[in-house]
N, C-alpha and C positions, 0 to 999 in steps of 0.2 A: 680449725681447719689443719693446723700443724699436728695436732694430737691424733686427730682422724687419719691422716696419711701414715703416722707412725704406727697405729693399729693395723692398718691393711697391709703396711709392710710387715709386720710381725706375722700376720697371718700367713703371707706367702711364704716367709722364711720357716715357719712352722710345718707348713705343708710339705717343704722340700728338705727338711733338715736331715732326713735319713737316706737321701738319694745316694750319698758317697757310700754307704755300706751295702749296697746292692739293691735289687728291684724287690726283693722280699725277703728281708732279714727275720730271723725268729724273735719272738717276743723277748726273749732273754737279753738279746744283743741290743734291742731297742731300749730296754729298761736300765741296762748297766750304766748308761750315761746320766741316769737321773740320781738325785740325792736320796739319803735314806729316809727322811722325813716324808718324801712324797711317796715312797714305796710303801711306807708303813700305813699312810693313809689309804691307798689304793687298795691294799689288803684288807683292811677294816671296813671300809665304805663302799669299795667296788668301783668308786669314781674319784677322781683326784684332779683338781684344776692345776694346770700347767701354768697358763698365762690367761690374764682376763682384766677386763675393765670396763667401765662406763665413762662415758663423757659428760659434758654438762647439760645435755639433752638428749638428742634422739640416737646417739650411737652406742653400740654394744660390742664387745669382742670377747671370745672365749676360745681357749684350746684346752681340752682335757683328756685324760686317759679313762678308759673304761673296761673292767674285767667281765668278760661273758663266759658264762659256764656252757658253752656251745662251742662247737667246731667253727672253724673259719669258714668253711663251705656253707654250714648251716646259717651263720650270722649273716653272710653276704646274700644268701638266698632270701632270707626275711627282709633285709634292708631294701632290696631292689622290688619288693611288692608294694607299688607306689600307693594305691587306693588303701591299703590297709593302715596307713599312718593315722588315720582318724580313730583307730581302735585305742591308740595310747597318747593322742594329743587332743584333748578335749576342746581346745580353742580352734582347732581345724575342722571345718564344717564339710568341706567336700575337696575331692581331688579327682582331675579328670586328665587323662593322657590325650594331648592333641596332636602329638607328632612322636614318630619312632625313627631311629636311624641307627646305624652300625655302632654298638657299644653306647647307645644313649637314647634319650627321649626328653621331651618338653611337657611338663605338668602344669595345669592350670589350677591353682589352689585358692580356695575361699577361706579366710581367717575371720572369726568374729571375736572381738574384744569389747566386753560389756554390751553395748548397743552399736558399735562401730564395725562395719564390714570392710575387710581388705581384700581386694582381688589381685592376683598377681601370676606370672608365669615363670617356672625355673627350668632351665636348661641343665638336665644331668648328663654326665659322661663318666664311662668307666675306662680305666687303663686296663687292656686285656692282659698285660704282663704283669703288673703289681696287683690288680683287683682294686686300686684306689678309686673311690667314688668322689666326684665333686660336683658342685651346682653354683648356678648364678642365675640373676635374672636374664630373663629373654629380652634384649634391647629392642625387638620389634613389636612389643606388646606394650600397652600404656598401663604399666604397672603402679599401683598405689603405694609401693615403697621406693625409696630412692637406691637402696642397696640391699642385697640379700645374697650372700655367698658363703660357702663352706666346703667341707670334705669329711670323709670317713677314710680311715687307713686301718687296715686289720692285719694282725700277725699272729700267727699260730705259735704256741708253746711247743719247743722241741720235745720236752719231757712229758708234757700232757697235752697231746693233740686235740682233746676234746673240751679244752679252754682257748680262748681267744682274747688277746689284748686290742682294744680298739683305740684309736687317737682320733678325736673329733676336734673339728674347728669351725667356728661360725663367726662372721662379722655381718652385722645389720645396721642399717641406718634408715629410720623411717621417714626422715626428711623434715625440714624446718616447718614450724607453723602447725605440726601436729599436736593435739591435746596431750597433756602429761600422762593420763591414764594409758593411752596408747603406746606412749613411750615406756612406760613401766611394763606393760603387757608384751613387749618386745624386748625387754632388757635382759641382762645377764641372770637373773633369778628363773625367768622363764625358759631361757635356753638350757640351764641346767636342769630344770624339771623335765624337759624334753629328753635330755641324756639319759636320767634316771629312770624316767618312764620307759624309754626306748630299751634299756637294759633289762628291765623287769619282763617286758613284753617278750623280747628275745629269748631270755632265760626259760620262760614258760613255753615255748615255741608257738607264741602267738595268742595264748589263751588269757593271760593276765589283762586286766582292765583298770584303770584309775578309779 
């Protein structure tokens, strides 16, 4: 439990770590705080993990950078197309928007891992000033997960505006008593696969499929 609280705190800190340098700093400003080895990995692989870990069982936590070969406006526009997530997430079988509100929505998602189905609802919100997207489980729904929360932050490059730096964070807890294969299916490797698939899908303007 102590480790889980620590990861959740890290996710919150990661989400707000750049608030002190303005609502929407450039990608160059964001990256200048990072070590050279991480930047080399980001350039070579287009994805670099900043923080991450898995607990003894059902918890996982990841924060990563992603390089997109699209403008910030294009990346944001594709990320907000909720139903199209099934195009690059094989485990996600359906997405249905059940509520919309100013700068946000609630989606009901059905995920299948091996022969087990998980149904849950995520409440998405967008900061209209910074363009930051974040999500968490809708507490009014009987979710099959204990916790799922995360964020996308997008930063344009001042020198190359047709490229975008994404900062992604995810914290998941499938709950105690869940089979090991479900835990593995929602763990760090699956989250990173989602990030990599999402990058390829966006870079292809939604045409790429896994």
